[in-house]
C-alpha positions as CSV (number, residue, x, y, z in Angstrom):
1,M,-12.9,114.3,-19.9
2,N,-10.8,117.0,-21.6
3,I,-8.9,117.8,-18.7
4,P,-5.2,119.0,-19.1
5,F,-3.1,116.3,-16.9
6,L,0.7,115.9,-16.2
7,W,1.4,111.9,-16.0
8,I,3.8,110.5,-13.3
9,V,5.2,107.4,-14.3
10,D,7.6,105.4,-11.9
11,P,10.7,104.1,-14.0
12,E,9.5,100.6,-12.9
13,E,6.0,101.0,-15.0
14,K,5.6,100.3,-18.7
15,A,4.7,103.6,-20.3
16,P,3.5,104.6,-23.7
17,A,5.6,107.1,-25.7
18,T,2.8,109.5,-26.1
19,V,-0.3,109.8,-24.1
20,A,-3.3,111.3,-25.4
21,G,-3.9,114.7,-23.6
22,A,-1.1,115.1,-21.7
23,I,1.0,117.7,-21.3
24,D,4.1,116.2,-20.2
25,V,5.1,112.7,-19.0
26,I,7.3,113.0,-15.7
27,H,9.5,109.9,-14.6
28,A,9.9,109.8,-10.5
29,P,10.5,106.5,-8.4
30,Y,7.1,107.0,-6.4
31,R,6.9,103.6,-5.6
32,N,9.8,103.5,-3.5
33,D,10.0,106.7,-2.3
34,P,6.9,108.4,-1.9
35,L,8.1,111.9,-0.9
36,C,10.3,112.2,-4.3
37,V,7.0,113.6,-5.6
38,L,7.4,117.1,-3.6
39,G,10.6,117.6,-5.7
40,I,8.7,117.7,-9.1
41,P,8.4,121.1,-10.6
42,L,4.9,121.9,-11.2
43,P,3.3,124.8,-13.0
44,V,1.0,126.9,-10.7
45,S,-2.3,126.1,-12.4
46,V,-2.1,122.3,-10.5
47,R,-6.4,121.8,-9.4
48,A,-6.0,118.1,-8.5
49,V,-3.2,114.9,-7.8
50,L,-5.1,111.9,-8.3
51,S,-4.1,107.9,-8.5
52,F,-6.1,104.9,-9.2
53,T,-3.6,102.6,-8.4
54,E,-2.6,101.2,-4.7
55,L,1.3,102.2,-5.3
56,G,0.5,105.8,-5.9
57,S,-2.1,106.4,-3.5
58,L,0.1,107.7,-0.9
59,P,2.2,110.0,-2.9
60,A,-1.0,111.5,-4.7
61,A,-1.8,112.3,-1.0
62,L,1.3,113.6,-0.1
63,L,1.8,115.8,-2.8
64,S,-2.0,116.9,-2.6
65,E,-1.7,118.1,0.8
66,A,1.4,119.8,0.3
67,L,-0.4,122.0,-2.1
68,G,-3.2,122.4,-0.3
69,L,-5.5,120.6,-2.5
70,P,-8.7,118.1,-2.0
71,T,-7.4,114.6,-1.2
72,V,-7.9,111.3,0.6
73,P,-6.2,112.5,4.1
74,V,-2.5,110.9,4.3
75,R,-3.6,109.3,7.4
76,A,-6.3,107.7,6.0
77,V,-4.0,106.1,2.9
78,L,-1.5,105.1,5.7
79,R,-4.9,103.4,7.5
80,T,-5.5,101.5,4.3
81,R,-2.0,100.7,3.3
82,D,-1.3,99.2,6.4
83,K,-3.7,96.5,7.2
84,L,-3.1,96.4,10.9
85,L,-3.6,100.3,11.4
86,M,-6.8,99.6,9.7
87,R,-7.9,97.0,12.2
88,R,-6.9,98.9,15.0
89,T,-8.7,102.1,13.8
90,L,-12.0,100.3,13.3
91,A,-11.5,98.0,16.5
92,G,-15.4,98.7,18.3
93,V,-16.8,100.4,15.0
94,L,-18.0,97.6,13.3
95,D,-17.7,93.7,13.0
96,Q,-14.1,92.4,12.5
97,P,-12.6,89.1,12.9
98,A,-10.1,88.5,15.9
99,F,-6.8,89.6,14.8
100,G,-3.3,90.2,16.0
101,V,0.4,89.8,14.8
102,V,2.2,86.4,14.5
103,G,5.2,85.9,17.0
104,R,3.4,88.9,19.2
105,D,-0.2,88.2,20.0
106,E,-0.9,84.5,20.8
107,P,-4.4,83.5,19.0
108,A,-7.0,82.1,21.4
109,P,-8.0,78.3,20.8
110,G,-11.4,80.0,19.6
111,D,-9.4,82.3,17.0
112,F,-8.7,79.4,14.7
113,P,-8.3,78.7,11.7
114,L,-6.5,81.8,10.9
115,V,-5.4,83.7,7.7
116,A,-2.1,85.5,8.1
117,K,-1.0,88.0,5.5
118,P,1.5,90.9,5.1
119,V,0.2,94.1,7.0
120,D,1.0,96.0,3.6
121,G,0.3,93.2,1.2
122,S,-1.9,93.5,-1.9
123,G,-3.0,91.0,-5.1
124,S,-3.6,88.2,-2.5
125,R,0.6,87.8,-2.0
126,N,1.4,85.9,0.5
127,V,-1.7,85.1,2.1
128,E,-1.6,81.8,4.3
129,Y,-4.0,79.7,5.8
130,V,-3.1,78.6,9.3
131,P,-5.8,75.6,10.0
132,D,-4.7,75.3,13.9
133,A,-2.6,75.9,17.1
134,T,-0.1,73.1,15.8
135,A,0.3,74.7,12.1
136,H,0.5,78.0,13.9
137,A,3.5,77.0,16.1
138,Q,4.9,75.3,13.5
139,R,4.7,78.6,11.0
140,R,5.3,81.2,14.0
141,T,8.7,82.2,13.0
142,A,8.3,82.3,9.1
143,L,5.3,84.4,9.4
144,A,6.5,86.7,12.3
145,G,5.2,90.0,11.9
146,H,2.4,89.3,9.7
147,L,-1.4,90.0,10.2
148,W,-3.3,87.3,11.6
149,E,-6.9,87.2,11.4
150,S,-9.8,84.6,12.3
151,F,-10.9,82.8,9.2
152,L,-14.1,84.1,8.2
153,T,-16.8,81.9,6.5
154,G,-19.7,83.1,4.5
155,V,-19.8,84.5,1.0
156,E,-17.7,87.4,0.3
157,Y,-18.7,91.0,-1.5
158,S,-16.6,93.9,-2.8
159,V,-18.3,97.5,-2.7
160,E,-17.4,99.9,-5.1
161,A,-18.2,103.6,-4.0
162,V,-16.8,107.3,-4.4
163,S,-16.8,109.7,-1.5
164,F,-17.6,113.6,-2.3
165,E,-17.1,116.0,0.7
166,G,-17.6,113.0,3.3
167,R,-20.8,111.4,1.6
168,H,-20.3,108.2,0.2
169,R,-22.2,107.1,-3.1
170,I,-22.1,103.5,-3.5
171,L,-22.1,102.0,-7.3
172,G,-22.8,98.5,-6.9
173,I,-21.9,95.6,-5.0
174,T,-19.7,92.7,-6.5
175,R,-20.1,89.0,-5.7
176,K,-16.5,87.5,-5.5
177,R,-15.5,84.3,-6.4
178,T,-12.1,82.8,-4.9
179,N,-10.3,79.2,-5.2
180,G,-10.4,78.9,-1.5
181,R,-7.5,77.9,0.9
182,P,-4.6,78.1,0.9
183,Y,-4.1,81.2,-1.3
184,F,-7.6,82.4,-2.0
185,I,-7.1,84.0,-5.6
186,E,-10.2,85.4,-7.1
187,T,-11.5,83.3,-10.1
188,G,-14.3,85.6,-10.9
189,H,-16.6,88.4,-10.0
190,E,-20.4,89.0,-10.9
191,V,-22.3,92.5,-10.5
192,P,-24.5,93.2,-9.3
193,A,-24.7,90.6,-6.7
194,A,-27.9,88.5,-5.8
195,L,-28.8,90.2,-2.3
196,G,-31.7,90.2,0.0
197,P,-32.7,93.7,1.4
198,Q,-31.1,93.2,4.9
199,E,-27.8,92.0,3.6
200,E,-27.7,94.8,1.2
201,Q,-28.6,97.0,4.3
202,A,-26.1,95.6,6.3
203,I,-23.2,95.8,3.7
204,H,-24.1,99.4,3.1
205,S,-24.0,100.3,6.6
206,C,-20.7,98.3,6.8
207,V,-19.0,100.4,4.2
208,R,-20.5,103.7,5.2
209,R,-19.2,103.4,9.0
210,C,-15.6,102.2,7.5
211,L,-14.9,104.7,5.5
212,D,-16.5,107.1,8.0
213,A,-13.8,106.2,10.6
214,L,-10.9,105.7,8.4
215,E,-11.7,109.5,7.3
216,I,-12.0,108.9,3.5
217,T,-13.9,111.7,2.3
218,V,-13.2,112.0,-1.2
219,G,-12.5,109.6,-4.2
220,A,-12.7,106.1,-5.3
221,S,-12.9,103.1,-2.5
222,H,-13.0,99.5,-2.8
223,T,-14.2,97.5,0.2
224,E,-14.4,94.0,0.8
225,V,-16.7,92.3,3.1
226,M,-17.9,88.9,4.6
227,V,-21.5,88.1,5.1
228,E,-22.1,85.4,7.9
229,D,-25.4,84.7,8.9
230,G,-26.6,88.2,7.9
231,R,-24.2,90.3,9.3
232,A,-21.5,92.1,7.3
233,V,-18.0,91.6,8.7
234,L,-15.0,94.0,7.1
235,I,-12.0,92.1,5.7
236,E,-10.3,95.5,4.3
237,T,-10.6,98.7,2.4
238,H,-8.7,100.4,-0.4
239,T,-8.4,104.2,-1.4
240,R,-8.9,103.1,-4.9
241,G,-11.2,101.4,-7.2
242,G,-10.9,97.6,-7.2
243,G,-9.1,95.7,-9.6
244,D,-10.2,92.6,-11.5
245,R,-11.7,94.7,-14.2
246,I,-14.5,95.4,-11.5
247,P,-15.0,99.1,-12.5
248,L,-15.9,98.2,-16.0
249,L,-18.7,95.5,-14.4
250,T,-19.9,98.4,-12.3
251,R,-19.9,101.0,-15.3
252,L,-21.7,98.1,-17.8
253,V,-24.6,97.6,-15.2
254,T,-25.2,100.9,-13.9
255,G,-23.7,103.4,-16.6
256,A,-21.5,105.2,-13.6
257,D,-17.9,105.5,-14.1
258,Q,-16.1,105.1,-11.0
259,Y,-12.7,106.8,-12.6
260,E,-14.6,109.9,-13.6
261,L,-16.6,110.4,-10.8
262,A,-13.3,110.0,-8.7
263,V,-12.0,113.1,-10.1
264,Q,-15.4,115.2,-10.2
265,S,-15.1,114.4,-6.4
266,V,-11.9,116.9,-6.3
267,L,-12.8,118.8,-9.3
268,P,-16.4,119.5,-8.9
269,W,-16.7,121.3,-12.4
270,A,-15.1,118.1,-14.0
271,P,-17.6,116.7,-16.8
272,V,-18.9,113.2,-16.0
273,R,-20.5,111.6,-18.8
274,T,-23.9,110.1,-17.8
275,T,-24.8,106.8,-19.8
276,A,-27.4,104.1,-19.9
277,P,-26.6,100.5,-18.3
278,E,-25.5,98.0,-21.1
279,F,-26.4,95.2,-19.1
280,G,-28.6,94.1,-16.3
281,C,-25.9,91.8,-15.0
282,A,-22.1,91.4,-15.9
283,E,-19.2,88.9,-14.9
284,V,-15.3,88.5,-15.6
285,R,-14.0,85.1,-15.2
286,Y,-10.4,84.0,-15.5
287,F,-9.2,81.0,-17.4
288,P,-8.3,78.4,-14.7
289,W,-5.3,77.1,-16.3
290,Q,-2.8,76.5,-13.7
291,D,0.4,74.0,-13.6
292,V,1.2,73.9,-17.3
293,T,3.4,75.1,-19.9
294,V,1.6,76.7,-22.8
295,D,2.3,75.7,-26.4
296,A,-0.3,78.0,-27.8
297,V,-3.8,79.7,-26.9
298,D,-6.4,79.4,-30.1
299,G,-9.8,80.6,-30.3
300,L,-9.3,84.0,-28.5
301,A,-11.2,86.2,-32.0
302,D,-13.9,83.4,-31.7
303,C,-14.5,84.5,-28.0
304,R,-14.5,88.2,-28.8
305,A,-17.2,87.5,-31.1
306,A,-19.4,85.4,-28.9
307,D,-22.5,87.0,-27.6
308,G,-22.2,89.6,-24.9
309,V,-18.3,89.5,-24.5
310,V,-17.4,93.1,-24.1
311,E,-13.3,91.6,-23.4
312,A,-10.9,89.1,-24.0
313,E,-7.6,88.7,-22.9
314,V,-4.7,86.3,-22.3
315,Q,-1.5,87.3,-21.1
316,V,0.6,84.0,-21.8
317,G,1.9,82.2,-24.9
318,A,4.3,79.6,-26.4
319,G,6.5,78.8,-23.7
320,D,5.1,80.3,-21.0
321,R,4.7,78.4,-17.7
322,I,2.0,79.1,-15.5
323,P,2.5,78.1,-11.9
324,V,0.2,76.9,-9.5
325,W,-1.6,80.4,-8.3
326,R,-0.3,82.1,-5.6
327,Y,-1.3,85.5,-6.7
328,S,-3.5,87.0,-8.9
329,H,-1.0,88.5,-11.2
330,E,-0.4,84.7,-11.8
331,R,-3.6,84.2,-13.7
332,P,-3.4,83.8,-17.7
333,G,-6.4,85.7,-18.6
334,H,-10.2,86.6,-18.5
335,V,-13.1,87.2,-20.2
336,V,-15.8,90.1,-19.4
337,V,-19.0,89.2,-20.4
338,G,-22.6,90.8,-20.1
339,A,-26.0,89.9,-20.5
340,D,-29.6,90.8,-19.4
341,D,-30.5,88.0,-16.6
342,R,-28.3,85.7,-14.6
343,D,-29.3,82.8,-16.9
344,E,-28.2,84.1,-19.9
345,L,-25.2,85.6,-18.2
346,R,-24.2,81.9,-17.2
347,R,-24.9,80.3,-20.5
348,R,-22.9,83.6,-22.2
349,V,-19.7,82.8,-19.6
350,T,-19.5,79.2,-20.3
351,D,-19.9,79.8,-23.9
352,A,-16.8,82.6,-24.1
353,V,-14.6,80.2,-22.0
354,A,-14.9,77.3,-24.1
355,R,-14.2,79.3,-27.3
356,V,-10.5,79.6,-25.9
357,R,-8.6,76.7,-26.4
358,P,-5.3,76.4,-25.0
359,R,-2.7,73.6,-25.9
360,F,-0.1,72.5,-23.5
361,R,3.4,71.1,-23.7
C-alpha cells in the first residue's frame, strides 16, 4: 500500500532480517506484557496502530487509545478476548447458547450436552465436549474456571467484515467444516457459503447486532455463527480477520482484501486495490494425516501445478510426528483451490489433495 510503517515484533515471533517498506523493526514482549508498547519511542508522525493477530489486538488498541488514534476500543478487544465477558455483554441482544462457568454455575439438565473452553483460548485449544451430567461431575475439577456452553447443532459459518466508523461491510460468509467431537478442529472452509436468502439475512443481522453491542467500530472482524432451524446463534467474534486462509478465500471470490480495508478503516486516505474476483468459489482443505510419523511427502510440486490451485503448503517432513489433532496448529498442511462453480471446485480439491502423497514410518 506504499505506507511507511514500524513493525513491532514479539521476541517469541520469528521475523525476517529485512522487511520491505519497514522503517524499523522493534522488538517488544507485547504478548505477555501488552502495556510494554506504551514505552516504545515513536515518531510524532504515527497515524495508526494496527494488528492482524489475536495476541496483538490488545496492545495495538492500548497504544492507539494512548495516542488518541482511531482504533477498536480497548473495551471491545477485552470483551472479545474474554469469551465470558463477550457472552455477558451480548446477553439479551441476540441468540446465544446457555452458558456459565464450570465449578460455579451449575448447568440445568436441559443444557446438556456442553462444550467447555478456556475463556481466553484460541485455535481450538483445550476445547472439550461434555456429553452429560455424569461426565460433567467427573470433569468439574479439571475444567474449573472454563466457560461452558450448550452444544449447538446445525451448520457453522464465519462472517468476514470490516467496520468503518460503526458501519459494517460484510465481505463474505464462509462454510466451516470440522472433525466434530471431541476437539472440533477445522478441516476446511468454502467461500461463498451456499445459503438461502432468509439464512443469509439472519446471519447478517446476528453479526451486525453483535458488532454494535461490542462497540466494534473500525477494523476487521471474524464472527462465527451456527444456523439452527433458520436462526443464527452466535458462537464468538474476534477483532481480526479469520485464520485458516479465509481472508485469501474471500479475496479470491470477491476481489476485496480484508487487510487493506482494515488499514483504510483507520486511515481513510489509504489506497485500496480494486481487483476482479478470480473465481466463483474457493476452498481451503487441510491434509487429514493424524497419529502417524512422516517418512517423506511427495507430490507437492505436482499439487501446486493442478488446475485451480492457488496455494499448497506442508509443514512436516521426515521424522516429524503428527499427533491426533487437539489444536488447529497440529494440522500438517493445506491446499487452497478455486473454481468457477461448486461441482468443479469439489473435483479440483479432490484431485489436488490426491496429488500429495505422504509416506509414513
